[in-house]
VMD Tcl script that draws the C-alpha trace (Angstrom):
set ca {
  {53.07 -7.67 19.19}
  {54.67 -10.49 21.15}
  {54.51 -8.44 24.35}
  {50.79 -7.77 23.78}
  {50.13 -11.50 23.41}
  {52.25 -12.36 26.45}
  {50.37 -9.85 28.61}
  {47.02 -11.15 27.33}
  {47.56 -14.80 28.29}
  {49.04 -15.72 31.70}
  {50.10 -19.28 30.88}
  {52.06 -18.51 27.69}
  {55.82 -18.09 27.80}
  {57.38 -15.31 25.73}
  {59.67 -17.79 23.95}
  {56.70 -19.86 22.70}
  {55.10 -16.96 20.82}
  {55.73 -16.73 17.07}
  {54.52 -13.85 14.96}
  {54.23 -14.53 11.23}
  {53.58 -11.77 8.72}
  {51.80 -12.56 5.47}
  {50.26 -10.63 2.60}
  {46.51 -10.21 2.67}
  {44.27 -10.32 -0.40}
  {43.10 -6.96 -1.74}
  {39.51 -7.75 -0.73}
  {40.49 -7.55 2.95}
  {41.68 -3.96 2.50}
  {38.28 -2.78 1.21}
  {35.50 -1.59 3.53}
  {32.42 -3.83 3.80}
  {29.77 -3.27 1.14}
  {26.07 -3.65 1.89}
  {24.29 -5.65 -0.78}
  {20.53 -5.69 -1.19}
  {18.93 -9.12 -1.41}
  {17.97 -10.10 -4.97}
  {14.52 -11.30 -3.83}
  {13.46 -7.70 -3.11}
  {13.84 -6.71 -6.77}
  {11.61 -9.53 -8.03}
  {9.04 -8.80 -5.32}
  {8.59 -5.27 -6.66}
  {7.76 -6.71 -10.09}
  {5.11 -8.97 -8.60}
  {3.61 -6.08 -6.66}
  {3.45 -3.90 -9.76}
  {1.84 -6.73 -11.74}
  {-0.71 -7.31 -8.99}
  {-1.67 -3.64 -8.86}
  {-2.02 -3.56 -12.65}
  {-4.21 -6.68 -12.67}
  {-6.35 -5.26 -9.86}
  {-6.88 -2.00 -11.73}
  {-7.80 -3.88 -14.93}
  {-10.32 -5.99 -12.99}
  {-11.79 -2.91 -11.33}
  {-12.12 -1.13 -14.68}
  {-13.79 -4.17 -16.27}
  {-16.27 -4.46 -13.39}
  {-17.08 -0.74 -13.62}
  {-17.74 -0.90 -17.36}
  {-19.92 -4.02 -16.95}
  {-21.94 -2.35 -14.18}
  {-22.37 0.83 -16.24}
  {-23.59 -1.15 -19.27}
  {-26.05 -3.14 -17.13}
  {-27.34 0.05 -15.49}
  {-27.81 1.79 -18.86}
  {-29.81 -1.21 -20.15}
  {-32.02 -1.15 -17.03}
  {-32.67 2.60 -17.43}
  {-33.60 2.10 -21.12}
  {-35.98 -0.70 -20.17}
  {-37.66 1.52 -17.55}
  {-38.02 4.42 -19.97}
  {-39.56 2.11 -22.59}
  {-42.15 0.93 -20.03}
  {-43.04 4.53 -19.17}
  {-43.67 5.40 -22.86}
  {-45.89 2.43 -23.58}
  {-49.64 3.27 -23.45}
}
mol new
graphics top color blue
foreach p $ca { graphics top sphere $p radius 0.5 }
foreach p [lrange $ca 0 end-1] q [lrange $ca 1 end] { graphics top cylinder $p $q radius 0.2 }
display resetview
């Protein structure tokens, strides 16, 4: 190890190199773990809620339009029957 350091740096004398061994924490022995950002999980909930609200609005608009159309058809048929 000392020889590697000496050969890496030209201005360092071999006598001035000290190598100290120490124990590393267990976490440094483990491979890196990829963590997903927590914001992505909450974003999926908002997207699902938005799609649900959009479908409910679309369904409500369709039922309102169908009811209005049925009333208009009844009014037209009543005019046709009147003498």
